[in-house]
N, CA, C and O atoms as CSV, one atom per row, in Angstrom:
chain,resi,resn,atom,element,x,y,z
A,1,UNK,N,N,15.716,-41.929,-27.774
A,1,UNK,CA,C,15.405,-40.970,-26.814
A,1,UNK,C,C,16.751,-40.627,-26.014
A,1,UNK,O,O,17.391,-41.552,-25.512
A,2,UNK,N,N,17.122,-39.482,-25.910
A,2,UNK,CA,C,18.432,-39.137,-25.094
A,2,UNK,C,C,17.994,-38.399,-23.879
A,2,UNK,O,O,17.603,-37.232,-23.909
A,3,UNK,N,N,18.084,-39.200,-22.713
A,3,UNK,CA,C,17.655,-38.565,-21.378
A,3,UNK,C,C,19.092,-37.992,-20.794
A,3,UNK,O,O,20.104,-38.693,-20.782
A,4,UNK,N,N,19.060,-36.805,-20.372
A,4,UNK,CA,C,20.222,-36.255,-19.724
A,4,UNK,C,C,19.829,-36.121,-18.226
A,4,UNK,O,O,18.739,-35.622,-17.949
A,5,UNK,N,N,20.561,-36.488,-17.379
A,5,UNK,CA,C,20.457,-36.473,-15.999
A,5,UNK,C,C,20.984,-35.227,-15.325
A,5,UNK,O,O,22.169,-34.949,-15.512
A,6,UNK,N,N,20.264,-34.469,-14.585
A,6,UNK,CA,C,20.730,-33.388,-13.918
A,6,UNK,C,C,21.815,-33.755,-12.688
A,6,UNK,O,O,21.490,-34.483,-11.750
A,7,UNK,N,N,22.923,-33.253,-12.798
A,7,UNK,CA,C,23.894,-33.749,-11.592
A,7,UNK,C,C,23.938,-32.643,-10.675
A,7,UNK,O,O,24.156,-31.477,-11.004
A,8,UNK,N,N,23.697,-33.107,-9.385
A,8,UNK,CA,C,23.614,-32.105,-8.352
A,8,UNK,C,C,24.949,-32.383,-7.570
A,8,UNK,O,O,25.277,-33.518,-7.223
A,9,UNK,N,N,25.696,-31.248,-7.320
A,9,UNK,CA,C,26.978,-31.395,-6.547
A,9,UNK,C,C,26.799,-30.280,-5.454
A,9,UNK,O,O,26.414,-29.137,-5.701
A,10,UNK,N,N,27.140,-30.781,-4.172
A,10,UNK,CA,C,27.037,-29.696,-3.122
A,10,UNK,C,C,28.294,-30.256,-2.192
A,10,UNK,O,O,28.655,-31.431,-2.121
A,11,UNK,N,N,28.795,-29.263,-1.586
A,11,UNK,CA,C,29.887,-29.474,-0.676
A,11,UNK,C,C,29.746,-28.484,0.558
A,11,UNK,O,O,29.159,-27.411,0.426
A,12,UNK,N,N,30.294,-28.877,1.732
A,12,UNK,CA,C,30.301,-28.139,2.832
A,12,UNK,C,C,31.486,-28.633,3.693
A,12,UNK,O,O,31.630,-29.838,3.899
A,13,UNK,N,N,32.339,-27.708,4.199
A,13,UNK,CA,C,33.455,-28.168,5.132
A,13,UNK,C,C,33.120,-27.497,6.395
A,13,UNK,O,O,32.932,-26.291,6.557
A,14,UNK,N,N,33.068,-28.485,7.312
A,14,UNK,CA,C,32.766,-28.076,8.798
A,14,UNK,C,C,33.684,-28.930,9.647
A,14,UNK,O,O,34.133,-29.987,9.203
A,15,UNK,N,N,33.961,-28.501,10.829
A,15,UNK,CA,C,34.552,-29.389,11.864
A,15,UNK,C,C,33.682,-30.457,12.280
A,15,UNK,O,O,32.476,-30.243,12.404
A,16,UNK,N,N,34.224,-31.680,12.524
A,16,UNK,CA,C,33.432,-32.746,12.948
A,16,UNK,C,C,32.379,-32.412,14.121
A,16,UNK,O,O,31.195,-32.752,14.128
A,17,UNK,N,N,33.036,-31.696,15.080
A,17,UNK,CA,C,32.116,-31.359,16.142
A,17,UNK,C,C,31.070,-30.290,15.977
A,17,UNK,O,O,30.350,-29.929,16.908
A,18,UNK,N,N,31.008,-29.771,14.700
A,18,UNK,CA,C,30.066,-28.716,14.358
A,18,UNK,C,C,28.987,-29.226,13.349
A,18,UNK,O,O,28.030,-28.526,13.016
A,19,UNK,N,N,29.200,-30.474,12.892
A,19,UNK,CA,C,28.300,-31.066,11.877
A,19,UNK,C,C,26.903,-31.361,12.470
A,19,UNK,O,O,26.679,-31.665,13.641
A,20,UNK,N,N,26.010,-31.223,11.487
A,20,UNK,CA,C,24.567,-31.568,11.950
A,20,UNK,C,C,23.955,-32.152,10.623
A,20,UNK,O,O,24.659,-32.287,9.623
A,21,UNK,N,N,22.677,-32.482,10.643
A,21,UNK,CA,C,21.987,-33.073,9.508
A,21,UNK,C,C,21.430,-32.196,8.429
A,21,UNK,O,O,20.939,-32.657,7.399
A,22,UNK,N,N,21.522,-30.869,8.705
A,22,UNK,CA,C,20.900,-29.882,7.864
A,22,UNK,C,C,21.460,-29.994,6.397
A,22,UNK,O,O,20.663,-29.866,5.467
A,23,UNK,N,N,22.579,-30.190,6.184
A,23,UNK,CA,C,23.195,-30.256,4.827
A,23,UNK,C,C,22.653,-31.507,4.158
A,23,UNK,O,O,22.236,-31.485,2.999
A,24,UNK,N,N,22.669,-32.616,4.925
A,24,UNK,CA,C,22.131,-33.890,4.404
A,24,UNK,C,C,20.632,-33.599,3.848
A,24,UNK,O,O,20.274,-33.843,2.695
A,25,UNK,N,N,19.868,-33.072,4.802
A,25,UNK,CA,C,18.442,-32.920,4.415
A,25,UNK,C,C,18.166,-31.965,3.315
A,25,UNK,O,O,17.186,-32.175,2.599
A,26,UNK,N,N,19.030,-30.801,3.077
A,26,UNK,CA,C,18.884,-30.106,1.942
A,26,UNK,C,C,19.242,-30.836,0.680
A,26,UNK,O,O,18.499,-30.771,-0.299
A,27,UNK,N,N,20.388,-31.549,0.670
A,27,UNK,CA,C,20.897,-32.326,-0.374
A,27,UNK,C,C,19.849,-33.266,-0.973
A,27,UNK,O,O,19.496,-33.200,-2.150
A,28,UNK,N,N,19.387,-34.127,-0.100
A,28,UNK,CA,C,18.366,-35.213,-0.483
A,28,UNK,C,C,17.017,-34.590,-0.904
A,28,UNK,O,O,16.339,-35.176,-1.748
A,29,UNK,N,N,16.598,-33.439,-0.363
A,29,UNK,CA,C,15.452,-32.784,-0.734
A,29,UNK,C,C,15.769,-32.261,-2.308
A,29,UNK,O,O,14.886,-32.341,-3.162
A,30,UNK,N,N,16.912,-31.796,-2.572
A,30,UNK,CA,C,17.167,-31.372,-3.923
A,30,UNK,C,C,17.220,-32.555,-4.944
A,30,UNK,O,O,16.778,-32.462,-6.090
A,31,UNK,N,N,17.783,-33.638,-4.439
A,31,UNK,CA,C,17.925,-34.800,-5.282
A,31,UNK,C,C,16.503,-35.384,-5.739
A,31,UNK,O,O,16.278,-35.864,-6.850
A,32,UNK,N,N,15.521,-35.251,-4.620
A,32,UNK,CA,C,14.152,-35.899,-4.984
A,32,UNK,C,C,13.995,-37.300,-4.852
A,32,UNK,O,O,14.926,-38.080,-4.653
A,33,UNK,N,N,12.722,-37.627,-4.972
A,33,UNK,CA,C,12.513,-39.145,-4.794
A,33,UNK,C,C,13.195,-39.884,-5.784
A,33,UNK,O,O,13.846,-40.831,-5.343
A,34,UNK,N,N,13.218,-39.716,-6.937
A,34,UNK,CA,C,13.712,-40.561,-8.017
A,34,UNK,C,C,15.229,-40.549,-7.806
A,34,UNK,O,O,15.762,-41.624,-8.081
A,35,UNK,N,N,16.031,-39.593,-7.387
A,35,UNK,CA,C,17.325,-39.500,-7.050
A,35,UNK,C,C,17.731,-40.425,-5.871
A,35,UNK,O,O,18.755,-41.107,-5.848
A,36,UNK,N,N,16.767,-40.354,-4.872
A,36,UNK,CA,C,16.924,-41.177,-3.592
A,36,UNK,C,C,16.773,-42.588,-3.954
A,36,UNK,O,O,17.539,-43.367,-3.387
A,37,UNK,N,N,15.849,-43.110,-4.872
A,37,UNK,CA,C,15.620,-44.459,-5.395
A,37,UNK,C,C,16.916,-44.868,-6.107
A,37,UNK,O,O,17.422,-45.972,-5.906
A,38,UNK,N,N,17.416,-44.014,-6.894
A,38,UNK,CA,C,18.456,-44.276,-7.726
A,38,UNK,C,C,19.713,-44.578,-6.982
A,38,UNK,O,O,20.379,-45.573,-7.268
A,39,UNK,N,N,20.070,-43.719,-5.999
A,39,UNK,CA,C,21.068,-44.006,-5.128
A,39,UNK,C,C,20.848,-45.252,-4.314
A,39,UNK,O,O,21.824,-45.969,-4.095
A,40,UNK,N,N,19.742,-45.561,-3.874
A,40,UNK,CA,C,19.480,-46.914,-3.039
A,40,UNK,C,C,19.771,-47.952,-3.942
A,40,UNK,O,O,20.447,-48.887,-3.513
A,41,UNK,N,N,19.324,-47.969,-5.316
A,41,UNK,CA,C,19.432,-49.093,-6.180
A,41,UNK,C,C,20.899,-49.311,-6.404
A,41,UNK,O,O,21.412,-50.430,-6.425
A,42,UNK,N,N,21.618,-48.055,-6.589
A,42,UNK,CA,C,23.090,-48.387,-6.899
A,42,UNK,C,C,23.820,-49.137,-5.703
A,42,UNK,O,O,24.707,-49.979,-5.841
A,43,UNK,N,N,23.293,-48.683,-4.512
A,43,UNK,CA,C,23.948,-49.330,-3.273
A,43,UNK,C,C,23.527,-50.817,-3.311
A,43,UNK,O,O,24.359,-51.655,-2.962
A,44,UNK,N,N,22.418,-51.169,-3.670
A,44,UNK,CA,C,22.072,-52.655,-3.728
A,44,UNK,C,C,22.872,-53.409,-4.791
A,44,UNK,O,O,23.301,-54.551,-4.625
A,45,UNK,N,N,23.044,-52.648,-5.941
A,45,UNK,CA,C,23.925,-53.343,-6.983
A,45,UNK,C,C,25.404,-53.392,-6.576
A,45,UNK,O,O,26.140,-54.298,-6.967
A,46,UNK,N,N,25.806,-52.433,-5.812
A,46,UNK,CA,C,27.194,-52.484,-5.286
A,46,UNK,C,C,27.448,-53.768,-4.245
A,46,UNK,O,O,28.446,-54.488,-4.262
A,47,UNK,N,N,26.433,-53.874,-3.432
A,47,UNK,CA,C,26.406,-54.897,-2.421
A,47,UNK,C,C,26.475,-56.324,-3.271
A,47,UNK,O,O,27.259,-57.206,-2.921
A,48,UNK,N,N,25.688,-56.467,-4.295
A,48,UNK,CA,C,25.628,-57.619,-4.954
A,48,UNK,C,C,26.952,-57.999,-5.786
A,48,UNK,O,O,27.375,-59.139,-5.977
A,49,UNK,N,N,27.500,-56.815,-6.229
A,49,UNK,CA,C,28.888,-56.980,-6.844
A,49,UNK,C,C,30.009,-57.435,-5.858
A,49,UNK,O,O,30.846,-58.264,-6.214
A,50,UNK,N,N,30.010,-56.912,-4.688
A,50,UNK,CA,C,30.928,-57.190,-3.617
A,50,UNK,C,C,30.693,-58.678,-3.245
A,50,UNK,O,O,31.646,-59.435,-3.055
A,51,UNK,N,N,29.475,-59.057,-3.152
A,51,UNK,CA,C,29.218,-60.473,-2.746
A,51,UNK,C,C,29.534,-61.492,-3.995
A,51,UNK,O,O,29.470,-62.707,-3.808
A,52,UNK,N,N,29.854,-60.983,-5.185
A,52,UNK,CA,C,30.197,-61.697,-6.298
A,52,UNK,C,C,28.972,-62.098,-7.048
A,52,UNK,O,O,28.999,-63.041,-7.839
A,53,UNK,N,N,28.009,-61.471,-6.836
A,53,UNK,CA,C,26.549,-61.976,-7.662
A,53,UNK,C,C,26.399,-61.167,-8.838
A,53,UNK,O,O,25.389,-61.284,-9.532
A,54,UNK,N,N,27.294,-60.374,-9.118
A,54,UNK,CA,C,27.189,-59.563,-10.295
A,54,UNK,C,C,25.917,-58.663,-10.495
A,54,UNK,O,O,25.408,-58.292,-9.438
A,55,UNK,N,N,25.355,-58.273,-11.563
A,55,UNK,CA,C,24.189,-57.405,-11.589
A,55,UNK,C,C,23.080,-58.227,-11.358
A,55,UNK,O,O,22.977,-59.364,-11.820
A,56,UNK,N,N,22.131,-57.595,-10.552
A,56,UNK,CA,C,20.688,-58.174,-10.375
A,56,UNK,C,C,19.906,-58.136,-11.481
A,56,UNK,O,O,19.828,-57.123,-12.176
A,57,UNK,N,N,19.256,-59.242,-11.737
A,57,UNK,CA,C,18.188,-59.204,-12.715
A,57,UNK,C,C,16.985,-58.521,-12.194
A,57,UNK,O,O,16.735,-58.633,-10.994
A,58,UNK,N,N,16.194,-57.811,-12.977
A,58,UNK,CA,C,15.042,-57.078,-12.591
A,58,UNK,C,C,14.008,-57.986,-11.930
A,58,UNK,O,O,13.376,-57.523,-10.980
A,59,UNK,N,N,13.767,-59.269,-12.351
A,59,UNK,CA,C,12.793,-60.070,-11.803
A,59,UNK,C,C,13.173,-60.553,-10.389
A,59,UNK,O,O,12.326,-60.939,-9.583
A,60,UNK,N,N,14.524,-60.509,-10.127
A,60,UNK,CA,C,14.933,-60.832,-8.753
A,60,UNK,C,C,15.129,-59.731,-7.894
A,60,UNK,O,O,15.595,-59.936,-6.773
A,61,UNK,N,N,14.848,-58.629,-8.250
A,61,UNK,CA,C,15.171,-57.328,-7.641
A,61,UNK,C,C,14.187,-57.140,-6.316
A,61,UNK,O,O,14.620,-56.751,-5.231
A,62,UNK,N,N,12.934,-57.443,-6.543
A,62,UNK,CA,C,11.893,-57.232,-5.551
A,62,UNK,C,C,11.562,-58.533,-4.761
A,62,UNK,O,O,10.700,-58.519,-3.882
């Protein structure tokens, strides 16, 4: 089975004093629940790598 992931790319350039959360809300809505979970899991894996613990095993994940 060959699953292809849809890549969502968005960009916005604003002055720091003009930024608000609207861009973030639109982006994460487009990414959807599965994309948010995948991003969160990637961050967990990166923290484990930084701590020198390598990849987390599925049974230790929760």
